[in-house]
VMD Tcl script that builds the backbone (N, CA, C; Angstrom):
set m [mol new atoms 474]
animate dup $m
set s [atomselect $m all]
$s set {name element resname resid chain x y z} {
  {N N MET 1 A 183.712 125.492 84.404}
  {CA C MET 1 A 183.627 125.229 82.920}
  {C C MET 1 A 182.249 125.201 82.595}
  {N N VAL 2 A 181.918 125.122 81.232}
  {CA C VAL 2 A 180.684 124.931 80.601}
  {C C VAL 2 A 180.876 123.785 79.940}
  {N N THR 3 A 179.703 123.035 79.805}
  {CA C THR 3 A 179.533 121.891 78.900}
  {C C THR 3 A 178.733 122.072 77.962}
  {N N TYR 4 A 179.036 121.675 76.684}
  {CA C TYR 4 A 178.137 121.747 75.569}
  {C C TYR 4 A 177.877 120.251 75.059}
  {N N MET 5 A 176.503 119.857 75.264}
  {CA C MET 5 A 176.337 118.548 74.825}
  {C C MET 5 A 175.359 118.724 73.915}
  {N N PRO 6 A 175.636 118.351 72.441}
  {CA C PRO 6 A 174.616 118.438 71.249}
  {C C PRO 6 A 173.358 117.574 71.521}
  {N N GLY 7 A 172.269 117.994 71.106}
  {CA C GLY 7 A 171.076 117.319 71.082}
  {C C GLY 7 A 170.155 117.610 72.471}
  {N N ARG 8 A 170.693 118.374 73.541}
  {CA C ARG 8 A 169.888 118.357 74.499}
  {C C ARG 8 A 169.449 120.065 74.839}
  {N N ALA 9 A 168.306 120.059 75.094}
  {CA C ALA 9 A 167.726 121.243 75.227}
  {C C ALA 9 A 167.750 121.843 76.736}
  {N N PRO 10 A 168.006 123.173 76.886}
  {CA C PRO 10 A 168.154 123.484 78.059}
  {C C PRO 10 A 166.916 123.383 79.057}
  {N N ILE 11 A 167.193 123.198 80.236}
  {CA C ILE 11 A 166.015 123.013 81.052}
  {C C ILE 11 A 165.475 124.447 81.369}
  {N N GLN 12 A 164.066 124.287 81.185}
  {CA C GLN 12 A 163.315 125.565 81.449}
  {C C GLN 12 A 162.271 125.575 82.402}
  {N N ALA 13 A 162.139 126.417 83.451}
  {CA C ALA 13 A 161.278 126.574 84.462}
  {C C ALA 13 A 159.893 126.631 83.873}
  {N N SER 14 A 159.079 125.550 84.587}
  {CA C SER 14 A 157.537 125.297 84.006}
  {C C SER 14 A 156.869 126.515 84.643}
  {N N THR 15 A 155.693 126.939 83.962}
  {CA C THR 15 A 154.797 127.947 84.543}
  {C C THR 15 A 153.605 127.163 84.845}
  {N N PRO 16 A 152.976 127.691 86.051}
  {CA C PRO 16 A 151.731 127.033 86.316}
  {C C PRO 16 A 150.654 127.069 85.355}
  {N N ASN 17 A 149.724 126.196 85.178}
  {CA C ASN 17 A 148.651 126.324 84.436}
  {C C ASN 17 A 147.495 126.913 84.878}
  {N N PRO 18 A 147.019 127.928 84.610}
  {CA C PRO 18 A 145.917 128.826 85.193}
  {C C PRO 18 A 144.518 127.893 85.231}
  {N N LYS 19 A 144.456 127.028 84.520}
  {CA C LYS 19 A 143.285 126.113 84.439}
  {C C LYS 19 A 143.455 124.880 85.244}
  {N N ALA 20 A 144.444 124.758 86.019}
  {CA C ALA 20 A 144.668 123.593 86.865}
  {C C ALA 20 A 143.962 123.521 88.116}
  {N N LEU 21 A 143.426 122.393 88.651}
  {CA C LEU 21 A 142.620 122.274 89.541}
  {C C LEU 21 A 143.268 122.978 90.846}
  {N N PRO 22 A 142.502 123.768 91.752}
  {CA C PRO 22 A 142.974 124.321 92.918}
  {C C PRO 22 A 143.922 123.341 93.925}
  {N N GLN 23 A 143.593 122.131 93.919}
  {CA C GLN 23 A 144.564 121.192 94.658}
  {C C GLN 23 A 145.804 121.097 93.932}
  {N N GLN 24 A 145.675 120.786 92.627}
  {CA C GLN 24 A 146.817 120.687 91.985}
  {C C GLN 24 A 148.011 121.938 91.834}
  {N N ALA 25 A 147.008 123.016 91.733}
  {CA C ALA 25 A 148.009 124.413 91.873}
  {C C ALA 25 A 148.545 124.499 93.337}
  {N N ALA 26 A 148.003 124.014 94.378}
  {CA C ALA 26 A 148.475 124.157 95.590}
  {C C ALA 26 A 149.700 123.343 95.697}
  {N N ALA 27 A 149.809 122.117 95.193}
  {CA C ALA 27 A 150.598 121.241 95.254}
  {C C ALA 27 A 151.783 121.567 94.366}
  {N N ASP 28 A 151.663 122.273 93.364}
  {CA C ASP 28 A 152.650 122.892 92.364}
  {C C ASP 28 A 153.497 124.146 92.917}
  {N N SER 29 A 152.507 124.912 93.817}
  {CA C SER 29 A 153.201 126.155 94.127}
  {C C SER 29 A 154.424 125.816 95.115}
  {N N PRO 30 A 155.307 126.817 94.891}
  {CA C PRO 30 A 156.632 126.621 95.924}
  {C C PRO 30 A 156.068 127.011 97.508}
  {N N LEU 31 A 156.998 126.213 98.404}
  {CA C LEU 31 A 156.757 126.458 99.674}
  {C C LEU 31 A 157.454 127.805 100.175}
  {N N PRO 32 A 156.767 128.458 100.961}
  {CA C PRO 32 A 157.310 129.766 101.384}
  {C C PRO 32 A 158.688 129.435 101.957}
  {N N THR 33 A 159.569 130.556 101.685}
  {CA C THR 33 A 160.984 130.513 102.145}
  {C C THR 33 A 160.940 131.272 103.302}
  {N N PRO 34 A 161.989 130.965 104.490}
  {CA C PRO 34 A 161.858 131.838 105.513}
  {C C PRO 34 A 162.882 132.844 105.271}
  {N N PRO 35 A 162.476 134.103 105.925}
  {CA C PRO 35 A 163.260 135.300 105.558}
  {C C PRO 35 A 164.947 135.100 105.964}
  {N N ALA 36 A 165.829 135.642 104.888}
  {CA C ALA 36 A 167.089 135.465 105.089}
  {C C ALA 36 A 167.729 136.128 106.223}
  {N N PRO 37 A 168.563 135.517 107.023}
  {CA C PRO 37 A 169.258 136.089 108.353}
  {C C PRO 37 A 169.731 137.382 107.861}
  {N N LYS 38 A 169.684 138.462 108.809}
  {CA C LYS 38 A 170.423 139.645 108.552}
  {C C LYS 38 A 171.950 139.456 108.592}
  {N N PRO 39 A 172.710 140.250 108.132}
  {CA C PRO 39 A 174.055 140.052 108.055}
  {C C PRO 39 A 174.409 140.738 109.371}
  {N N LYS 40 A 175.496 140.457 110.163}
  {CA C LYS 40 A 175.972 141.148 111.346}
  {C C LYS 40 A 177.029 142.088 110.827}
  {N N THR 41 A 176.941 143.165 111.712}
  {CA C THR 41 A 178.005 144.269 111.117}
  {C C THR 41 A 179.456 143.994 111.227}
  {N N ASN 42 A 179.846 143.007 112.179}
  {CA C ASN 42 A 181.219 142.762 112.401}
  {C C ASN 42 A 181.569 141.184 111.843}
  {N N ALA 43 A 180.790 140.723 110.842}
  {CA C ALA 43 A 180.926 139.583 110.565}
  {C C ALA 43 A 182.032 139.309 109.511}
  {N N VAL 44 A 182.770 138.014 109.806}
  {CA C VAL 44 A 183.772 137.878 108.898}
  {C C VAL 44 A 183.543 136.914 107.891}
  {N N SER 45 A 184.311 137.280 106.704}
  {CA C SER 45 A 184.041 136.446 105.422}
  {C C SER 45 A 184.174 134.858 105.811}
  {N N PRO 46 A 183.304 134.143 105.281}
  {CA C PRO 46 A 183.334 132.587 105.647}
  {C C PRO 46 A 184.279 131.814 105.185}
  {N N ASN 47 A 185.088 132.419 104.244}
  {CA C ASN 47 A 186.153 131.663 103.460}
  {C C ASN 47 A 187.457 132.551 103.759}
  {N N THR 48 A 187.806 132.668 104.843}
  {CA C THR 48 A 189.032 133.450 105.181}
  {C C THR 48 A 190.519 132.782 104.957}
  {N N ASN 49 A 190.470 131.381 104.485}
  {CA C ASN 49 A 191.640 130.789 103.987}
  {C C ASN 49 A 192.040 131.210 102.608}
  {N N SER 50 A 191.076 131.751 101.830}
  {CA C SER 50 A 191.382 131.910 100.429}
  {C C SER 50 A 190.756 133.266 100.042}
  {N N PRO 51 A 191.334 134.586 100.552}
  {CA C PRO 51 A 190.864 135.779 100.263}
  {C C PRO 51 A 190.876 136.071 98.760}
  {N N THR 52 A 190.306 137.000 98.248}
  {CA C THR 52 A 190.452 137.281 96.791}
  {C C THR 52 A 191.605 138.040 96.397}
  {N N SER 53 A 192.160 137.711 95.527}
  {CA C SER 53 A 193.703 138.310 95.399}
  {C C SER 53 A 193.567 139.792 94.755}
  {N N PRO 54 A 194.220 140.578 95.300}
  {CA C PRO 54 A 194.307 141.853 94.633}
  {C C PRO 54 A 194.849 141.992 93.226}
  {N N ASN 55 A 195.653 140.984 92.796}
  {CA C ASN 55 A 196.091 140.883 91.389}
  {C C ASN 55 A 195.712 139.319 91.002}
  {N N PRO 56 A 194.375 139.374 90.492}
  {CA C PRO 56 A 193.909 138.001 89.902}
  {C C PRO 56 A 194.755 137.408 88.728}
  {N N ASP 57 A 194.754 136.166 88.735}
  {CA C ASP 57 A 195.746 135.492 87.921}
  {C C ASP 57 A 195.050 134.134 87.646}
  {N N SER 58 A 194.482 133.948 86.542}
  {CA C SER 58 A 193.614 132.779 86.477}
  {C C SER 58 A 194.736 131.587 86.122}
  {N N THR 59 A 195.773 131.798 85.756}
  {CA C THR 59 A 196.773 130.668 85.577}
  {C C THR 59 A 197.234 130.102 86.899}
  {N N THR 60 A 197.245 130.668 87.834}
  {CA C THR 60 A 197.802 130.337 89.242}
  {C C THR 60 A 196.758 129.944 90.159}
  {N N GLY 61 A 195.703 130.197 89.833}
  {CA C GLY 61 A 194.380 130.034 90.705}
  {C C GLY 61 A 194.204 131.012 91.781}
  {N N ALA 62 A 194.610 132.342 91.640}
  {CA C ALA 62 A 194.638 133.353 92.652}
  {C C ALA 62 A 193.445 133.840 92.445}
  {N N ASP 63 A 192.551 133.630 91.344}
  {CA C ASP 63 A 191.306 134.381 91.077}
  {C C ASP 63 A 190.262 133.212 91.332}
  {N N SER 64 A 190.517 132.273 92.182}
  {CA C SER 64 A 189.678 131.024 92.242}
  {C C SER 64 A 188.258 131.519 92.865}
  {N N LEU 65 A 188.245 132.567 93.559}
  {CA C LEU 65 A 186.943 132.969 94.101}
  {C C LEU 65 A 185.906 133.789 93.238}
  {N N GLY 66 A 186.669 134.163 92.275}
  {CA C GLY 66 A 185.757 135.019 91.023}
  {C C GLY 66 A 185.560 136.225 91.498}
  {N N SER 67 A 186.656 136.938 91.737}
  {CA C SER 67 A 186.312 138.346 92.262}
  {C C SER 67 A 185.845 139.121 91.212}
  {N N GLY 68 A 184.765 140.075 91.810}
  {CA C GLY 68 A 184.082 140.909 90.664}
  {C C GLY 68 A 182.767 140.430 90.222}
  {N N ASN 69 A 181.970 140.974 89.612}
  {CA C ASN 69 A 180.811 140.403 88.936}
  {C C ASN 69 A 181.059 139.827 87.626}
  {N N ILE 70 A 180.765 138.344 87.582}
  {CA C ILE 70 A 181.409 137.571 86.594}
  {C C ILE 70 A 180.177 137.007 85.750}
  {N N ASN 71 A 180.182 137.193 84.424}
  {CA C ASN 71 A 179.246 136.453 83.696}
  {C C ASN 71 A 179.871 135.543 82.692}
  {N N ILE 72 A 179.648 134.458 82.428}
  {CA C ILE 72 A 180.346 133.365 81.348}
  {C C ILE 72 A 179.965 133.847 80.075}
  {N N ALA 73 A 180.951 133.455 79.174}
  {CA C ALA 73 A 180.681 133.319 77.810}
  {C C ALA 73 A 179.383 132.737 77.289}
  {N N LEU 74 A 178.792 133.267 76.402}
  {CA C LEU 74 A 177.478 132.329 75.988}
  {C C LEU 74 A 177.746 132.340 74.521}
  {N N ALA 75 A 177.343 131.168 74.076}
  {CA C ALA 75 A 177.460 130.838 72.570}
  {C C ALA 75 A 176.317 131.864 71.827}
  {N N SER 76 A 176.515 132.499 70.618}
  {CA C SER 76 A 175.553 133.174 70.036}
  {C C SER 76 A 175.477 132.607 68.670}
  {N N TYR 77 A 176.427 131.976 68.000}
  {CA C TYR 77 A 176.323 131.310 66.759}
  {C C TYR 77 A 177.165 130.001 67.003}
  {N N PHE 78 A 176.368 128.812 67.007}
  {CA C PHE 78 A 177.015 127.520 67.141}
  {C C PHE 78 A 176.416 126.482 66.440}
  {N N PRO 79 A 176.701 126.404 65.197}
  {CA C PRO 79 A 176.244 125.189 64.422}
  {C C PRO 79 A 176.601 123.911 64.914}
  {N N THR 80 A 175.945 122.821 64.917}
  {CA C THR 80 A 176.104 121.595 65.469}
  {C C THR 80 A 177.280 121.109 64.544}
  {N N PRO 81 A 178.557 120.232 65.045}
  {CA C PRO 81 A 179.172 119.705 64.061}
  {C C PRO 81 A 178.488 118.367 63.565}
  {N N LYS 82 A 178.647 118.078 62.527}
  {CA C LYS 82 A 178.124 116.875 61.956}
  {C C LYS 82 A 178.971 116.093 61.261}
  {N N PRO 83 A 179.916 115.611 61.853}
  {CA C PRO 83 A 181.115 114.448 61.334}
  {C C PRO 83 A 180.482 113.320 60.702}
  {N N ASP 84 A 181.228 112.541 59.641}
  {CA C ASP 84 A 180.786 111.505 59.072}
  {C C ASP 84 A 181.225 110.368 59.816}
  {N N LEU 85 A 180.119 109.838 60.508}
  {CA C LEU 85 A 180.333 108.570 61.269}
  {C C LEU 85 A 180.580 107.414 60.734}
  {N N SER 86 A 180.552 107.321 59.246}
  {CA C SER 86 A 180.503 105.924 58.547}
  {C C SER 86 A 182.221 105.605 58.520}
  {N N THR 87 A 183.076 106.596 58.974}
  {CA C THR 87 A 184.373 106.350 58.943}
  {C C THR 87 A 184.802 105.475 60.492}
  {N N LEU 88 A 183.939 105.513 61.159}
  {CA C LEU 88 A 184.317 104.826 62.573}
  {C C LEU 88 A 183.640 103.268 62.405}
  {N N PRO 89 A 184.581 102.539 63.096}
  {CA C PRO 89 A 184.009 101.219 63.126}
  {C C PRO 89 A 182.725 101.046 63.824}
  {N N ARG 90 A 181.976 99.919 63.316}
  {CA C ARG 90 A 180.624 99.794 63.962}
  {C C ARG 90 A 180.536 99.517 65.406}
  {N N GLY 91 A 179.755 99.943 66.127}
  {CA C GLY 91 A 179.816 100.000 67.350}
  {C C GLY 91 A 180.609 100.755 68.447}
  {N N THR 92 A 181.485 101.677 67.641}
  {CA C THR 92 A 182.304 102.711 68.409}
  {C C THR 92 A 181.321 103.740 68.965}
  {N N LYS 93 A 181.642 104.164 70.060}
  {CA C LYS 93 A 181.324 105.365 70.924}
  {C C LYS 93 A 182.130 105.950 71.602}
  {N N GLY 94 A 181.988 107.108 71.869}
  {CA C GLY 94 A 182.921 107.982 72.471}
  {C C GLY 94 A 182.580 109.638 72.529}
  {N N ASP 95 A 183.508 110.196 73.072}
  {CA C ASP 95 A 183.297 111.592 73.223}
  {C C ASP 95 A 184.620 112.705 72.571}
  {N N VAL 96 A 184.431 113.400 71.923}
  {CA C VAL 96 A 185.382 114.514 71.812}
  {C C VAL 96 A 185.286 115.753 72.745}
  {N N ILE 97 A 186.335 115.776 73.492}
  {CA C ILE 97 A 186.336 117.005 74.289}
  {C C ILE 97 A 187.218 117.942 74.099}
  {N N LEU 98 A 186.874 119.307 74.063}
  {CA C LEU 98 A 187.808 120.341 73.652}
  {C C LEU 98 A 187.781 121.434 74.758}
  {N N ASP 99 A 188.959 121.979 74.952}
  {CA C ASP 99 A 189.004 123.221 75.705}
  {C C ASP 99 A 189.209 124.359 74.746}
  {N N VAL 100 A 188.209 125.317 75.028}
  {CA C VAL 100 A 187.989 126.514 73.923}
  {C C VAL 100 A 188.601 127.629 74.603}
  {N N VAL 101 A 189.396 128.505 74.273}
  {CA C VAL 101 A 189.809 129.739 74.727}
  {C C VAL 101 A 188.865 130.925 73.872}
  {N N ILE 102 A 188.121 131.708 74.607}
  {CA C ILE 102 A 187.212 132.679 73.942}
  {C C ILE 102 A 187.739 134.120 74.056}
  {N N ASP 103 A 188.097 134.892 73.129}
  {CA C ASP 103 A 188.677 136.271 73.384}
  {C C ASP 103 A 187.663 137.294 73.902}
  {N N THR 104 A 188.181 138.379 73.899}
  {CA C THR 104 A 187.365 139.537 74.422}
  {C C THR 104 A 186.351 139.983 73.372}
  {N N THR 105 A 186.336 139.630 72.152}
  {CA C THR 105 A 185.538 139.785 71.206}
  {C C THR 105 A 184.330 138.933 70.975}
  {N N GLY 106 A 184.504 137.560 71.805}
  {CA C GLY 106 A 183.702 136.415 71.496}
  {C C GLY 106 A 183.961 135.571 70.458}
  {N N LYS 107 A 185.337 135.710 69.745}
  {CA C LYS 107 A 185.851 134.735 68.763}
  {C C LYS 107 A 186.609 133.650 69.610}
  {N N VAL 108 A 186.682 132.349 68.975}
  {CA C VAL 108 A 187.266 131.298 69.335}
  {C C VAL 108 A 188.952 131.623 68.938}
  {N N ALA 109 A 189.642 131.865 70.130}
  {CA C ALA 109 A 191.147 132.007 69.867}
  {C C ALA 109 A 192.122 130.689 69.798}
  {N N ASP 110 A 191.640 129.797 70.645}
  {CA C ASP 110 A 192.564 128.662 70.596}
  {C C ASP 110 A 191.594 127.420 71.076}
  {N N ILE 111 A 191.762 126.260 70.344}
  {CA C ILE 111 A 191.205 125.218 70.669}
  {C C ILE 111 A 192.339 124.070 70.928}
  {N N LYS 112 A 192.023 123.282 72.278}
  {CA C LYS 112 A 192.703 122.067 72.532}
  {C C LYS 112 A 192.143 120.939 72.669}
  {N N MET 113 A 192.388 119.838 72.029}
  {CA C MET 113 A 191.638 118.760 71.997}
  {C C MET 113 A 191.972 117.872 73.405}
  {N N THR 114 A 191.328 117.542 74.322}
  {CA C THR 114 A 191.683 116.797 75.360}
  {C C THR 114 A 191.209 115.263 75.299}
  {N N SER 115 A 190.369 114.918 74.302}
  {CA C SER 115 A 189.911 113.592 73.942}
  {C C SER 115 A 189.326 113.519 72.867}
  {N N GLY 116 A 189.593 112.469 71.914}
  {CA C GLY 116 A 189.047 112.566 70.626}
  {C C GLY 116 A 188.803 110.994 70.068}
  {N N LEU 117 A 188.005 110.873 68.874}
  {CA C LEU 117 A 187.659 109.491 68.523}
  {C C LEU 117 A 188.567 109.117 67.177}
  {N N GLY 118 A 189.375 110.145 66.677}
  {CA C GLY 118 A 190.061 109.715 65.447}
  {C C GLY 118 A 189.381 109.834 64.301}
  {N N HIS 119 A 189.699 109.116 63.149}
  {CA C HIS 119 A 188.944 108.925 61.913}
  {C C HIS 119 A 188.333 110.018 61.313}
  {N N GLY 120 A 189.086 111.236 61.736}
  {CA C GLY 120 A 188.668 112.467 60.832}
  {C C GLY 120 A 187.511 113.139 61.668}
  {N N ILE 121 A 186.972 112.449 62.615}
  {CA C ILE 121 A 185.818 112.952 63.281}
  {C C ILE 121 A 186.296 114.262 64.208}
  {N N ASP 122 A 187.476 114.135 64.912}
  {CA C ASP 122 A 187.899 115.243 65.681}
  {C C ASP 122 A 188.064 116.659 64.745}
  {N N GLU 123 A 188.830 116.420 63.580}
  {CA C GLU 123 A 189.066 117.733 62.745}
  {C C GLU 123 A 187.630 118.399 62.249}
  {N N THR 124 A 186.636 117.468 61.998}
  {CA C THR 124 A 185.429 118.047 61.541}
  {C C THR 124 A 184.953 118.885 62.588}
  {N N ILE 125 A 185.061 118.398 63.914}
  {CA C ILE 125 A 184.367 119.097 65.080}
  {C C ILE 125 A 185.186 120.330 65.254}
  {N N ILE 126 A 186.137 120.243 65.241}
  {CA C ILE 126 A 187.287 121.417 65.237}
  {C C ILE 126 A 187.144 122.479 64.345}
  {N N ALA 127 A 186.914 122.186 63.241}
  {CA C ALA 127 A 186.676 123.021 62.135}
  {C C ALA 127 A 185.143 123.704 62.382}
  {N N THR 128 A 184.395 123.107 62.878}
  {CA C THR 128 A 182.867 123.641 63.143}
  {C C THR 128 A 183.140 124.526 64.163}
  {N N VAL 129 A 183.742 124.150 65.412}
  {CA C VAL 129 A 183.679 125.099 66.676}
  {C C VAL 129 A 184.487 126.400 66.280}
  {N N GLN 130 A 185.560 126.295 65.319}
  {CA C GLN 130 A 186.283 127.399 65.139}
  {C C GLN 130 A 185.259 128.601 64.276}
  {N N GLN 131 A 184.106 128.074 64.003}
  {CA C GLN 131 A 183.399 129.129 63.490}
  {C C GLN 131 A 182.255 129.725 64.317}
  {N N TRP 132 A 182.218 129.261 65.742}
  {CA C TRP 132 A 181.401 129.611 66.735}
  {C C TRP 132 A 181.766 130.995 67.025}
  {N N THR 133 A 180.917 131.820 67.578}
  {CA C THR 133 A 180.995 133.224 68.220}
  {C C THR 133 A 180.121 133.147 69.290}
  {N N PHE 134 A 180.839 134.017 70.310}
  {CA C PHE 134 A 180.197 134.079 71.876}
  {C C PHE 134 A 179.988 135.548 72.045}
  {N N HIS 135 A 178.963 135.704 73.010}
  {CA C HIS 135 A 179.014 137.060 73.731}
  {C C HIS 135 A 180.019 136.748 74.733}
  {N N PRO 136 A 181.108 137.578 74.952}
  {CA C PRO 136 A 182.257 137.383 75.645}
  {C C PRO 136 A 181.819 137.420 77.146}
  {N N ALA 137 A 182.667 136.741 78.015}
  {CA C ALA 137 A 182.607 136.675 79.332}
  {C C ALA 137 A 182.897 138.079 79.890}
  {N N THR 138 A 182.315 138.438 80.894}
  {CA C THR 138 A 182.484 139.964 81.335}
  {C C THR 138 A 182.878 139.795 82.849}
  {N N ARG 139 A 183.717 140.669 83.220}
  {CA C ARG 139 A 183.952 141.051 84.828}
  {C C ARG 139 A 183.521 142.285 85.032}
  {N N ASP 140 A 182.642 142.810 85.967}
  {CA C ASP 140 A 182.397 143.998 86.405}
  {C C ASP 140 A 181.906 144.770 84.964}
  {N N GLY 141 A 181.353 144.139 84.109}
  {CA C GLY 141 A 180.707 144.706 82.783}
  {C C GLY 141 A 181.724 144.577 81.606}
  {N N GLN 142 A 183.048 144.213 82.097}
  {CA C GLN 142 A 183.916 144.645 80.846}
  {C C GLN 142 A 184.277 143.179 80.289}
  {N N PRO 143 A 184.407 143.113 78.971}
  {CA C PRO 143 A 184.715 141.783 78.363}
  {C C PRO 143 A 185.884 141.188 78.759}
  {N N VAL 144 A 186.033 139.878 79.105}
  {CA C VAL 144 A 187.518 139.182 79.609}
  {C C VAL 144 A 187.512 138.039 78.769}
  {N N ALA 145 A 188.704 137.593 78.447}
  {CA C ALA 145 A 188.803 136.270 77.703}
  {C C ALA 145 A 188.435 135.183 78.821}
  {N N SER 146 A 188.034 133.980 78.321}
  {CA C SER 146 A 187.748 133.011 79.051}
  {C C SER 146 A 187.832 131.603 78.433}
  {N N GLU 147 A 187.631 130.593 79.195}
  {CA C GLU 147 A 187.765 129.074 78.546}
  {C C GLU 147 A 186.611 128.208 79.076}
  {N N GLN 148 A 186.282 127.483 78.102}
  {CA C GLN 148 A 185.048 126.657 78.270}
  {C C GLN 148 A 185.599 125.204 77.860}
  {N N GLU 149 A 184.974 124.223 78.367}
  {CA C GLU 149 A 185.265 122.778 77.965}
  {C C GLU 149 A 183.679 122.270 77.315}
  {N N LEU 150 A 183.943 121.738 75.978}
  {CA C LEU 150 A 183.039 121.435 75.268}
  {C C LEU 150 A 182.951 119.935 74.894}
  {N N HIS 151 A 181.844 119.252 75.203}
  {CA C HIS 151 A 181.897 117.786 75.072}
  {C C HIS 151 A 180.815 117.354 73.922}
  {N N PHE 152 A 181.412 116.506 73.124}
  {CA C PHE 152 A 180.541 116.024 71.881}
  {C C PHE 152 A 180.528 114.557 71.954}
  {N N HIS 153 A 179.327 114.090 72.088}
  {CA C HIS 153 A 179.253 112.449 72.095}
  {C C HIS 153 A 178.768 111.903 70.826}
  {N N TYR 154 A 179.439 110.817 70.224}
  {CA C TYR 154 A 178.904 110.345 69.020}
  {C C TYR 154 A 179.005 108.816 69.251}
  {N N GLU 155 A 178.039 108.046 68.747}
  {CA C GLU 155 A 177.970 106.768 68.555}
  {C C GLU 155 A 177.678 106.138 67.097}
  {N N ARG 156 A 178.250 105.134 66.726}
  {CA C ARG 156 A 178.151 104.587 65.388}
  {C C ARG 156 A 177.435 103.056 65.938}
  {N N LYS 157 A 176.021 103.057 65.335}
  {CA C LYS 157 A 175.591 101.746 65.873}
  {C C LYS 157 A 176.038 100.357 65.097}
  {N N ALA 158 A 175.998 99.345 65.808}
  {CA C ALA 158 A 176.428 98.248 65.417}
  {C C ALA 158 A 175.976 97.593 64.183}
}
mol reanalyze $m
mol bondsrecalc $m
mol representation Tube
mol addrep $m
């Protein structure tokens, strides 16, 4: 599941400063990694208790190992919900958590609220998320439907 938390920027890798002192650059550079061990030709899969299913079915968990080359759906248009927090009692804080189904075209196909705040806040957030579009998830390069859990945290100051 992917979690959306409004107001948080994605973590980006830092790039070394070319004008940094040589000692600082040495401290910032990654340590060399040992070479990866060569696979044995007669090696057995490390997870023999749960082999991938020839007929994956995400509803039963038969696809839990993620067969194929899978990429998650990424939001391409996602306006931030801006509910009117004045309807909440002062000092109220909490989360609205939505389970969102994204179809093969990247549109929101279904929304289920698993946690809400009430007072009209939930409806505003759902209406905004229904406008979102995604680059759909893919399996082996083909678009597939997927599900994501979205978290929205709000607080009304005392």
